[in-house]
N, C-alpha and C positions, 0 to 999 in steps of 0.2 A: 495622634489621638489626643483629644482635648478633654480634660477632667474639670468638673465644676468645683470640686473641693479636694482636700487632702484625703478625706475618707474615700471618695470615689477613686482617687489615684491608688490608694492602698488596696482597695477592693478589686480593682482591675476588671470591672464588669462581671464579677462573680468568679473570676479565675485567679484572684489575688493569692489564695493559699498556694496554688501550684506554681505561680510565677515566683513568689518570694521564697518558696521552698527550693525551687531550682537554683535561684540565686544563692541561697544559703549553702546548699550542698556544693555548688561550684566554688564558692569562696572557701569553704572548709577544705575542699580538695586542694586548692591552690596553696593555701596556708600550710597544709600538711606536706605538700611537695617541697615548699621552701624550707620548712623545718628539717625535713629528711635530707635535703641537699646540704644544708649547713652541717648537720651531724656527720654525714658521709664525708664531707670535706675535711672535718677535723680528724676523722678516723684515718683517712688516706694520708694526711700530712703527718700524723703520728707514726704510721707504718713506714713512710719514706724516711723520716728522721731516725727511726730505729734501725732501718736497713743501712742508712749511711753510717751510723755509728758502728754497726757490725762490720761493714767493709773497712772502715778506718782501723778498727781493732785487728782485723785480719791482716791488713797491710802492714801495720806496725809490728805485728808478731812475725810476719814474713821477713821484714828487714832486720829484725833482731836475731833471726836464725832459729826461731821456734818452729814447732811442728816439722 
């Protein structure tokens, strides 16, 4: 499709609002998924670290004759 000006490009033959809205919603969804993934990764790493520390404490307690 060939546009005569930037205004025509942004207007998209009268469908510009819907086109740019769909791009905006898609971009927001992708950014939201990326942010959620990073937060989830941090949470999972924290849980794994906590579990490893717990297992080390249990192992140390077991070798000392506790419990």
